[in-house]
C-alpha positions in Angstrom: -30.4 58.6 17.5 -33.6 56.6 17.5 -33.5 53.3 19.3 -33.4 50.1 17.2 -36.7 48.3 16.6 -37.3 45.2 18.6 -37.7 41.9 16.8 -41.3 41.8 17.7 -41.9 45.1 16.1 -40.1 44.1 12.9 -42.1 40.9 12.7 -45.4 42.8 13.2 -44.4 45.3 10.5 -43.4 42.5 8.2 -46.7 40.7 8.6 -48.7 43.8 8.0 -46.8 44.8 4.9 -47.1 41.3 3.4 -50.6 40.4 4.5 -52.4 43.7 3.9 -52.4 47.0 2.0 -52.1 49.4 5.0 -50.3 52.7 4.5 -47.0 53.4 6.2 -48.6 55.8 8.6 -51.2 53.3 9.8 -48.5 50.5 10.3 -46.3 53.0 12.1 -49.1 53.9 14.5 -49.8 50.2 15.3 -46.1 49.2 15.6 -45.1 52.3 17.6 -42.4 53.5 15.2 -41.9 56.1 12.5 -43.3 55.9 9.0 -39.7 56.2 7.7 -38.8 52.9 9.5 -41.9 51.2 7.8 -40.8 52.4 4.4 -37.3 51.1 5.0 -38.5 47.7 6.0 -40.8 47.6 3.0 -37.9 48.4 0.7 -35.8 45.6 2.4 -38.7 43.1 1.8 -39.0 44.2 -1.8 -35.2 43.9 -2.4 -34.0 41.1 -0.2 -37.2 39.3 0.9 -36.6 39.9 4.6 -37.2 42.8 7.0 -33.4 43.1 7.7 -30.6 43.7 5.2 -28.5 40.5 4.9 -25.0 40.8 6.4 -22.4 40.8 3.6 -19.3 40.5 5.7 -16.5 42.9 6.1 -13.3 43.7 4.1 -12.7 43.1 0.5 -14.2 40.1 -1.3 -12.2 36.9 -1.4 -10.0 36.2 -4.4 -10.8 32.5 -4.3 -14.6 31.8 -4.4 -16.2 28.7 -2.9 -16.5 27.2 -6.4 -12.8 27.8 -7.1 -11.9 26.3 -3.8 -13.9 23.2 -4.4 -12.3 22.7 -7.8 -8.9 23.2 -6.3 -9.6 20.6 -3.7 -10.7 18.0 -6.3 -7.6 18.8 -8.3 -5.4 18.2 -5.3 -7.0 14.9 -4.5 -5.9 13.7 -8.0 -2.5 15.5 -7.9 -1.6 16.2 -4.3 2.1 16.9 -5.1 1.3 20.2 -7.0 3.4 23.2 -6.2 1.7 26.5 -5.3 2.6 28.2 -8.6 1.1 25.2 -10.4 -2.1 25.8 -8.4 -2.1 29.4 -9.6 -1.8 28.2 -13.2 -4.7 25.7 -12.6 -7.0 28.4 -11.3 -6.1 30.7 -14.2 -6.8 27.9 -16.8 -10.1 26.9 -15.2 -11.5 30.3 -14.1 -9.4 33.0 -15.7 -8.7 34.5 -12.2 -5.1 35.4 -11.3 -4.5 34.8 -7.6 -1.2 35.0 -5.6 0.7 32.2 -4.1 0.2 33.6 -0.6 -3.6 33.7 -1.2 -3.6 29.9 -2.1 -1.4 29.2 0.9 -3.8 31.0 3.3 -6.8 29.4 1.8 -5.5 25.9 2.2 -4.6 26.6 5.8 -8.1 27.9 6.4 -9.6 24.5 5.4 -6.8 22.7 7.4 -4.8 21.5 4.4 -1.1 21.4 4.7 2.1 20.2 3.0 3.2 16.8 4.3 6.3 14.8 3.7 5.6 12.0 1.3 6.4 8.5 2.3 8.4 6.8 -0.5 7.2 3.4 -1.5 9.3 1.5 -4.0 7.6 -0.5 -6.8 10.3 -3.2 -6.3 8.3 -4.4 -3.3 5.8 -5.9 -5.6 6.7 -9.6 -6.2 4.7 -9.7 -9.5 6.6 -6.8 -10.9 9.9 -8.4 -10.1 8.8 -11.7 -11.8 7.6 -9.7 -14.8 11.0 -8.0 -15.0 12.9 -11.3 -15.0 10.5 -12.7 -17.6 11.2 -9.8 -20.0 14.9 -10.0 -19.3 15.1 -13.7 -20.2 14.8 -12.9 -23.9 18.2 -11.1 -24.0 21.7 -12.5 -24.1 24.4 -11.3 -21.8 26.2 -9.2 -24.4 23.0 -7.3 -25.1 22.6 -6.0 -21.6 23.7 -2.4 -20.8 23.7 -1.3 -17.2 23.5 2.3 -16.0 24.9 3.5 -12.7 22.4 4.3 -10.0 23.7 7.8 -9.4 21.4 10.7 -10.3 19.7 13.7 -9.0 16.0 14.3 -8.0 15.0 17.8 -9.0 11.6 19.3 -9.4 10.9 17.2 -12.4 11.6 14.1 -10.4 10.4 12.9 -7.1 8.2 15.4 -5.3 8.8 15.2 -1.6 5.6 16.8 -0.3 1.9 16.7 -0.9 -1.1 18.9 0.0 -3.5 16.8 2.2 -5.8 17.3 5.1 -4.5 17.5 8.6 -3.7 14.1 10.2 -3.5 12.1 6.9 -0.3 10.4 5.6 0.6 10.6 1.9 2.3 7.7 0.2 3.8 8.1 -3.3 5.2 5.5 -5.6 8.8 6.3 -6.6 8.8 8.4 -9.8 11.3 9.4 -12.4 14.7 11.2 -11.8 17.2 12.4 -14.3 20.4 10.4 -14.8 23.4 11.4 -16.8 26.1 8.7 -16.5 28.2 6.5 -18.8 26.5 3.1 -19.5 28.5 -0.1 -19.1 28.4 -3.0 -21.5 30.5 -6.2 -21.8 32.8 -4.5 -24.4 33.5 -1.4 -22.3 31.9 1.9 -21.7 29.2 3.2 -24.1 28.4 6.8 -24.9 27.1 9.0 -22.1 23.4 8.5 -21.8 20.8 11.0 -20.5 17.5 9.4 -19.6 14.7 9.2 -17.2 15.2 6.5 -14.6 13.8 4.9 -11.5 14.6 1.9 -9.5 11.6 -0.1 -10.8 12.2 0.3 -14.5 15.5 -1.3 -15.3 14.1 -3.3 -18.2 12.8 -0.1 -19.8 16.2 1.6 -19.4 17.9 -1.5 -20.9 15.7 -1.3 -24.0 16.2 2.5 -24.3 20.0 2.2 -24.0 20.1 -0.9 -26.2 18.5 1.0 -29.1 21.1 3.8 -28.8 24.2 1.6 -28.6 23.0 -1.4 -30.7 25.4 -0.6 -33.5 28.4 -1.0 -31.2 27.4 -4.4 -29.9 29.1 -7.6 -31.3 27.0 -9.6 -33.7 
């Protein structure tokens, strides 16, 4: 097996091919190599623009291209609580490329993104929102109020407990909706069982929703 050409030889051959019209045999005699090596370098220059063939990496090509990864990162900045299967759907909708959940998980780990526990921040801490709630509630009489028990369950459609963020960051999320199915209580007794979306910061909205459903049963 012939020894590899030194970098100085390759640079000399490259300059002679680009800067003159010498034959392969003449260049080979000057550079001290075979004419076949000169022809190979000339083909590389014509195809790739360099004397060496660019390295294309090993193994199969990546399923998630850099453009797809950048789009996924921008999507997670807006919606960090996305599940892995929802990321699969996003990439399919945007690029028509079907990737696996494990591929997305490995890709996020490679850029040091991980799932972190969300820190729950209640909207009720906002004094302005509390005053706004009392202002809206002041237009109702006592017999018009219907209260729903706080019991409920947070499933996937409710509060999402983790977010995809970069390593070392902390994610804070405002409390979101949960499903509640419980009898509502009014001054004249129990109303019909109500199934609605609920959160600790939207009592006024719940009151209006429940009021419209049980308005016929209230005293005039």
